[in-house]
C-alpha positions as CSV (number, residue, x, y, z in Angstrom):
1,M,2.2,10.7,-9.0
2,K,5.3,10.7,-10.3
3,N,7.6,8.8,-7.9
4,R,6.1,5.1,-8.3
5,P,7.6,3.7,-5.3
6,L,5.6,5.8,-2.8
7,A,2.6,5.5,-5.4
8,M,2.5,2.1,-4.8
9,T,3.0,2.2,-1.1
10,Y,0.2,4.4,-0.5
11,L,-2.0,2.0,-2.7
12,R,-1.1,-0.6,-0.5
13,L,-2.1,1.4,2.6
14,A,-5.2,2.2,1.5
15,Y,-5.8,-1.9,0.5
16,L,-4.7,-2.4,4.1
17,A,-7.3,0.3,5.3
18,G,-10.1,-1.3,4.0
19,D,-10.1,0.1,0.1
20,H,-10.8,-3.0,-1.9
21,K,-10.7,-0.6,-5.0
22,A,-7.2,0.0,-4.3
23,G,-6.2,-3.7,-5.1
24,V,-7.6,-3.3,-8.3
25,V,-5.9,-0.1,-9.5
26,F,-2.6,-1.5,-7.9
27,A,-2.8,-4.5,-9.8
28,I,-4.1,-2.6,-12.9
29,R,-1.1,0.2,-13.1
30,Y,2.0,-2.2,-11.2
31,G,0.9,-5.9,-12.2
32,D,4.5,-5.6,-14.2
33,A,6.3,-4.3,-11.2
34,H,9.4,-6.3,-10.2
35,P,9.1,-8.7,-7.0
36,Q,11.6,-6.5,-5.1
37,E,9.5,-3.3,-6.0
38,L,6.3,-4.9,-4.7
39,A,8.2,-5.9,-1.5
40,A,9.4,-2.7,-0.8
41,A,6.0,-1.1,-1.4
42,D,4.6,-3.9,1.3
43,L,6.9,-3.1,3.8
44,Q,6.9,0.5,3.1
45,A,2.8,0.3,3.6
46,A,3.3,-1.7,6.9
47,H,5.7,0.9,8.6
48,F,3.3,3.7,7.6
49,R,0.4,1.9,9.0
50,R,2.3,1.2,12.6
51,Q,3.2,5.0,12.6
52,M,-0.7,5.8,11.9
53,A,-1.9,3.3,14.3
54,P,0.7,2.4,17.1
55,G,-1.6,0.4,18.8
56,G,-3.0,-2.1,16.5
57,S,-6.5,-0.7,16.1
58,W,-6.9,0.3,12.6
59,P,-10.3,1.7,11.4
60,R,-12.6,-0.2,9.0
61,P,-14.7,1.5,6.9
């Protein structure tokens, strides 16, 4: 994905959904990311999660 912040967000979202491999991929690809980039990806992933599961129920794999 050419959009680095969005790619980071989707990997964080996958990790929140229970995909443990997404955490490894995130660390490999974006281990050198600036703390502000990491915080932005976390905030956006949390926002997407709230949109996808407004009642708080989140499917576990």
